[in-house]
C-alpha positions in Angstrom: -25.8 24.3 -9.2 -24.0 20.7 -9.2 -26.4 18.0 -10.8 -26.3 14.4 -9.2 -27.4 11.7 -11.0 -27.8 7.7 -11.0 -25.4 6.2 -13.3 -26.4 6.6 -17.1 -25.8 3.1 -19.4 -23.5 4.0 -22.2 -22.2 7.5 -20.3 -18.6 7.5 -18.7 -18.0 9.2 -15.2 -15.7 11.7 -17.5 -18.9 12.1 -20.0 -21.4 13.0 -17.0 -18.9 15.1 -15.4 -18.3 16.9 -18.9 -22.5 17.7 -18.6 -21.9 19.0 -14.9 -22.6 16.0 -12.8 -20.8 16.2 -9.8 -22.0 13.2 -7.7 -22.9 9.9 -9.5 -25.1 7.7 -6.8 -25.6 4.3 -7.3 -29.0 4.4 -6.0 -30.8 1.0 -5.7 -28.3 -0.7 -7.9 -26.4 -2.8 -5.5 -29.7 -4.1 -4.1 -31.0 -4.9 -7.4 -27.5 -6.7 -8.1 -27.2 -8.6 -5.3 -30.7 -9.7 -5.5 -30.2 -10.7 -9.4 -27.0 -12.9 -8.2 -29.2 -14.7 -5.4 -31.6 -15.5 -7.9 -29.0 -16.8 -10.0 -27.5 -18.8 -7.4 -30.4 -20.4 -6.1 -31.7 -21.3 -9.8 -28.0 -22.9 -10.3 -28.7 -24.9 -7.4 -32.1 -26.1 -8.4 -30.8 -26.8 -11.8 -27.6 -28.7 -11.1 -25.9 -25.8 -13.2 -22.2 -24.9 -12.6 -22.2 -22.1 -9.5 -21.8 -18.7 -10.1 -18.2 -17.0 -9.1 -18.0 -15.7 -6.0 -15.4 -14.0 -3.6 -13.9 -17.2 -1.1 -15.9 -16.8 1.7 -12.3 -15.7 4.2 -11.6 -13.2 1.6 -15.1 -11.8 2.0 -14.8 -11.5 6.0 -11.6 -9.9 5.7 -12.9 -7.5 3.2 -15.8 -6.9 5.6 -13.5 -6.7 9.2 -10.7 -4.2 7.2 -11.3 -0.3 8.1 -8.9 2.0 6.8 -5.6 2.1 9.3 -6.5 -1.4 10.7 -3.1 -3.5 11.0 -4.8 -6.9 10.0 
């Protein structure tokens, strides 16, 4: 029977596949990573520290509006 898991630190996708894993879900990772980035950004502004790297706004808009087969 196929096995589905969350990412396992220290294990590559090929390691997991060898163990019988057929699907790896990100679960809450994107949400937790985004929240961590938001907190670090707010702390940098508050503390006058260098701002973290971020995708330029125009590139973000392009990524968000691009669909497969889109001519833009």
